[in-house]
C-alpha positions in Angstrom: -102.5 -47.6 -25.1 -105.9 -49.2 -25.4 -106.9 -51.4 -22.4 -109.1 -54.4 -22.9 -111.9 -55.1 -20.4 -111.4 -57.7 -17.7 -112.4 -61.2 -18.6 -111.9 -60.7 -22.4 -109.2 -62.9 -24.0 -106.2 -61.2 -25.6 -106.2 -60.3 -29.3 -104.9 -63.2 -31.4 -101.4 -62.4 -32.6 -101.2 -65.0 -35.3 -104.0 -66.8 -37.0 -107.4 -65.6 -38.1 -109.5 -63.0 -36.2 -112.6 -64.4 -34.6 -115.8 -63.4 -32.7 -115.3 -60.0 -31.0 -111.9 -59.4 -32.7 -113.4 -59.0 -36.1 -113.2 -55.2 -36.7 -115.4 -54.8 -39.7 -119.0 -53.7 -39.0 -120.5 -55.9 -41.8 -119.3 -59.3 -43.0 -120.3 -61.9 -45.6 -121.3 -65.0 -43.7 -121.0 -68.7 -44.6 -122.6 -71.2 -42.3 -121.2 -74.6 -41.0 -122.6 -76.5 -44.1 -120.9 -74.0 -46.5 -124.0 -72.1 -47.5 -123.8 -68.4 -48.1 -126.1 -66.5 -45.7 -125.2 -63.1 -47.3 -123.9 -59.9 -45.8 -125.0 -59.0 -42.3 -123.8 -57.1 -39.3 -120.9 -58.7 -37.4 -122.8 -58.7 -34.0 -125.8 -60.5 -35.6 -123.5 -63.0 -37.3 -121.7 -63.7 -34.0 -125.1 -64.3 -32.2 -126.1 -66.8 -34.9 -122.8 -68.6 -34.6 -123.1 -68.9 -30.9 -126.6 -70.3 -31.2 -125.1 -73.2 -33.3 -122.3 -73.5 -30.7 -119.5 -72.3 -33.0 -117.3 -69.2 -33.5 -117.4 -66.6 -36.2 -114.0 -66.9 -37.9 -112.7 -64.5 -40.5 -111.5 -66.7 -43.4 -110.9 -64.0 -46.0 -110.0 -60.6 -44.3 -109.0 -58.8 -47.5 -112.4 -59.2 -49.3 -114.9 -56.4 -49.3 -116.8 -57.1 -47.0 -114.6 -59.7 -45.2 -115.8 -63.3 -45.4 -116.5 -65.1 -42.2 -117.5 -68.7 -41.5 -119.1 -70.6 -38.6 -116.2 -72.8 -37.3 -114.6 -74.1 -34.2 -111.5 -71.8 -33.8 -109.4 -74.3 -32.0 -110.0 -77.0 -34.6 -109.5 -74.5 -37.4 -106.1 -73.4 -36.0 -105.0 -77.0 -35.3 -105.8 -78.1 -38.9 -104.0 -75.0 -40.3 -100.9 -75.8 -38.2 -101.0 -79.5 -39.4 -101.2 -78.3 -43.0 -98.3 -75.9 -42.6 -96.2 -78.7 -40.9 -96.9 -81.1 -43.7 -95.9 -78.5 -46.3 -92.7 -77.8 -44.5 -92.0 -81.6 -44.1 -92.5 -82.4 -47.8 -90.3 -79.4 -48.9 -86.9 -80.5 -50.3 -84.0 -78.2 -49.6 -81.2 -78.4 -52.1 -77.7 -78.7 -50.6 -74.4 -78.1 -52.2 -72.1 -81.2 -51.8 -68.4 -80.9 -52.4 -66.1 -83.4 -54.2 -62.4 -82.7 -54.0 -60.0 -84.0 -56.7 -56.4 -83.5 -57.8 -55.3 -82.7 -61.4 -53.3 -85.9 -61.8 -56.1 -88.2 -60.4 -55.9 -91.9 -61.2 -58.6 -93.6 -63.2 -60.0 -95.7 -60.3 -60.1 -92.8 -58.0 -61.8 -90.7 -60.7 -64.5 -93.5 -61.1 -65.1 -93.6 -57.3 -65.5 -89.8 -57.2 -67.9 -90.0 -60.2 -70.1 -92.6 -58.4 -70.4 -90.2 -55.5 -71.3 -87.3 -57.8 -74.0 -89.4 -59.5 -75.4 -90.3 -56.0 -75.6 -86.6 -55.0 -77.1 -85.5 -58.4 -79.7 -88.3 -58.1 -80.7 -87.1 -54.6 -81.3 -83.7 -56.2 -78.3 -81.9 -54.7 -75.9 -79.6 -56.4 -72.2 -80.7 -56.5 -69.2 -78.4 -56.3 -66.2 -80.1 -57.8 -62.9 -78.6 -56.4 -59.6 -79.3 -58.0 -56.7 -78.5 -55.7 -53.3 -77.7 -57.1 -50.1 -78.1 -55.1 -46.6 -76.8 -55.9 -45.7 -77.0 -59.6 -49.1 -78.4 -60.6 -50.2 -74.8 -60.6 -48.1 -74.2 -63.7 -50.2 -76.8 -65.5 -53.7 -75.4 -65.2 -54.7 -77.1 -68.5 -54.5 -80.6 -66.7 -57.1 -79.4 -64.2 -59.3 -78.0 -67.0 -59.1 -81.4 -68.8 -60.3 -83.2 -65.6 -63.2 -80.9 -65.1 -64.2 -81.1 -68.8 -64.1 -84.9 -68.4 -66.5 -84.6 -65.4 -68.7 -82.3 -67.4 -68.8 -84.8 -70.3 -69.5 -87.8 -68.1 -72.4 -85.9 -66.3 -73.9 -84.4 -69.5 -77.1 -86.7 -69.5 -78.0 -86.2 -65.8 -76.7 -82.8 -64.9 -76.0 -79.3 -66.2 -73.1 -77.0 -65.4 -74.3 -74.2 -63.3 -70.9 -72.5 -62.8 -68.2 -73.1 -65.4 -64.7 -73.9 -64.2 -62.8 -71.0 -62.8 -59.6 -70.5 -60.8 -59.8 -69.3 -57.2 -56.3 -69.1 -55.7 -54.8 -72.6 -55.8 -58.0 -74.3 -56.7 -60.2 -74.6 -59.7 -64.0 -74.8 -59.0 -67.0 -76.0 -61.0 -70.7 -76.4 -59.8 -73.0 -78.9 -61.5 -76.8 -79.2 -60.7 -79.4 -81.8 -61.6 -81.3 -81.2 -64.9 
């Protein structure tokens, strides 16, 4: 195990390498105004950055030679964190909502369920329509299929069928998603 000298900060686990943690002997340097200073030794670039009162931060470690910039490390990490949080915040996760029906559903109940399905689809969520059969209803699977085909026809403009109707035990399932 390699020991670090006393007084030296620990190696950054996440985020860019900076100052003495840059392992490449030569780096391409960009100053604080964004001007390319060319390729120079890492030690020399670090000294120039310290003269300006900034750190030498590795912005593109995979380039040959690595690209480094004169920046304030704390500010750079803070802005990167803010950018990551904003990206995570604006990301929409698609959920699967479930609507349960019966094969002999009444017209008004059907309309109420359809309103809910439209709401879910408009929000960008997928909808799993479940038709539950009880007792002798199981012998009349075609009634359930007719209900699901009616749902499919009513949602044709705004949604597409992602998983066509199929029997699973005592229930028939269908998944629809926004177009």
